[in-house]
C-alpha distance (Angstrom), angle and dihedral (degrees) to the residues before:
residue distance angle dihedral
M1 . . .
V2 3.85 . .
Y3 3.81 117.9 .
E4 3.84 117.7 -157.4
Y5 3.78 123.6 -154.4
T6 3.75 133.3 -174.2
L7 3.75 125.7 -147.2
K8 3.83 131.5 -172.8
T9 3.79 107.6 -144.9
Q10 3.80 140.7 -163.9
K11 3.75 125.3 -131.5
Q12 3.83 93.6 -79.2
N13 3.79 129.0 -7.5
F14 3.71 148.4 119.1
Y15 3.85 117.3 -109.4
N16 3.81 118.8 -157.1
I17 3.87 104.0 -132.6
T18 3.78 96.8 166.3
S19 3.85 92.8 113.9
F20 3.82 91.0 55.2
V21 3.81 93.1 50.9
K22 3.81 90.6 47.3
N23 3.87 87.6 50.9
A24 3.82 90.8 51.4
V25 3.77 91.0 52.6
K26 3.85 91.5 48.4
Q27 3.77 90.9 47.7
S28 3.78 92.8 49.6
G29 3.75 92.9 56.3
I30 3.75 89.9 -140.3
I31 3.80 112.1 147.8
N32 3.84 100.9 -174.5
G33 3.77 127.0 22.2
I34 3.83 138.2 67.8
A35 3.75 138.2 -62.6
V36 3.77 116.3 -145.0
V37 3.84 115.1 -160.1
Y38 3.80 111.6 -160.5
C39 3.86 134.0 -172.8
P40 3.78 115.1 -159.0
H41 3.81 95.0 -162.2
T42 3.90 131.8 96.3
T43 3.80 97.1 -144.4
A44 3.86 98.8 44.7
G45 3.79 134.2 51.9
I46 3.74 150.4 178.2
T47 3.85 125.8 -103.7
I48 3.78 141.2 165.2
N49 3.76 116.7 -135.5
E50 3.84 143.0 134.5
N51 3.80 116.9 -44.3
A52 3.78 101.0 -179.3
D53 3.83 101.4 75.5
P54 3.90 116.6 42.2
D55 3.82 89.2 -156.9
V56 3.82 87.9 74.6
V57 3.79 90.8 65.8
T58 3.86 89.7 47.2
D59 3.81 91.3 50.4
L60 3.83 92.8 46.5
L61 3.77 90.9 52.4
Y62 3.78 90.8 48.1
A63 3.78 91.9 47.6
L64 3.79 91.9 50.3
D65 3.80 92.6 48.3
V66 3.87 90.7 50.5
T67 3.85 93.3 43.9
Y68 3.80 95.9 44.5
P69 3.80 108.0 29.8
D70 3.83 122.2 170.7
R71 3.74 110.4 -91.9
P72 3.78 130.3 -157.8
E73 3.85 87.2 -137.5
F74 3.77 92.6 64.8
R75 3.82 109.2 107.8
H76 3.86 103.7 -165.8
A77 3.85 105.0 124.3
E78 3.71 95.5 -140.7
G79 3.83 92.4 61.9
N80 3.77 96.5 -132.1
T81 3.84 101.3 105.8
T82 3.77 92.8 129.4
A83 3.79 89.5 56.9
H84 3.84 89.8 53.6
I85 3.79 90.0 49.9
K86 3.81 95.0 49.1
S87 3.78 89.2 46.2
S88 3.82 91.0 54.9
V89 3.81 91.2 46.7
M90 3.85 90.8 52.5
G91 3.76 95.4 42.5
A92 3.76 130.8 -137.6
S93 3.83 98.0 -96.7
Q94 3.81 150.1 20.1
T95 3.81 129.2 -155.2
V96 3.78 121.1 -148.0
I97 3.82 126.5 -169.5
I98 3.85 115.2 -123.8
D99 3.78 114.0 -149.4
N100 3.83 123.8 176.3
G101 3.79 88.5 -9.8
R102 3.80 96.0 -56.0
L103 3.85 132.7 102.6
L104 3.76 111.0 -109.1
L105 3.77 96.4 -129.5
G106 3.80 123.7 151.1
T107 3.81 118.9 -107.3
W108 3.75 93.8 -95.3
Q109 3.77 99.9 31.7
G110 3.79 127.5 114.6
I111 3.82 133.2 173.2
Y112 3.83 113.7 -119.5
F113 3.75 135.7 -165.8
T114 3.89 103.8 -144.0
E115 3.82 117.4 -150.1
F116 3.89 119.4 -165.8
D117 3.86 102.8 161.6
G118 3.81 108.6 40.7
P119 2.83 168.9 162.7
R120 3.80 89.5 94.8
I121 3.70 144.5 131.6
R122 3.78 103.8 -111.6
K123 3.85 136.3 -175.6
Y124 3.70 131.0 -150.0
Y125 3.78 130.8 -179.4
V126 3.82 136.3 -142.6
K127 3.75 119.5 -156.4
V128 3.76 114.6 -167.5
I129 3.90 112.7 -160.1
E130 3.75 124.5 -172.3
G131 3.77 117.6 -134.0
């Protein structure tokens, strides 16, 4: 079963989607397997990181901006090359093990949809696979 979600984003941000992924696992009824979280966009991504301290997201966004600044040498006509780079660094998907009906995430881990070229209406998908 594939679950589709829609998200309205800001210019650049991380969105904690852990509860939606947990809900997809619960709805699926699958006890053991994997959940694949996938982003079908080239200027957004999916990552797993700390969800306890919101300053981590702030620091990650700052670090990405410093590491991948907009450059006049970029040739992409839409002017969002840095968003494409950040998306590639984050990746388009994450896979999480399901054990006993629960996602095997670390104590401080959360699953994030990462936006680098908003505001937009975005989609992401969760595929729950038994195994």
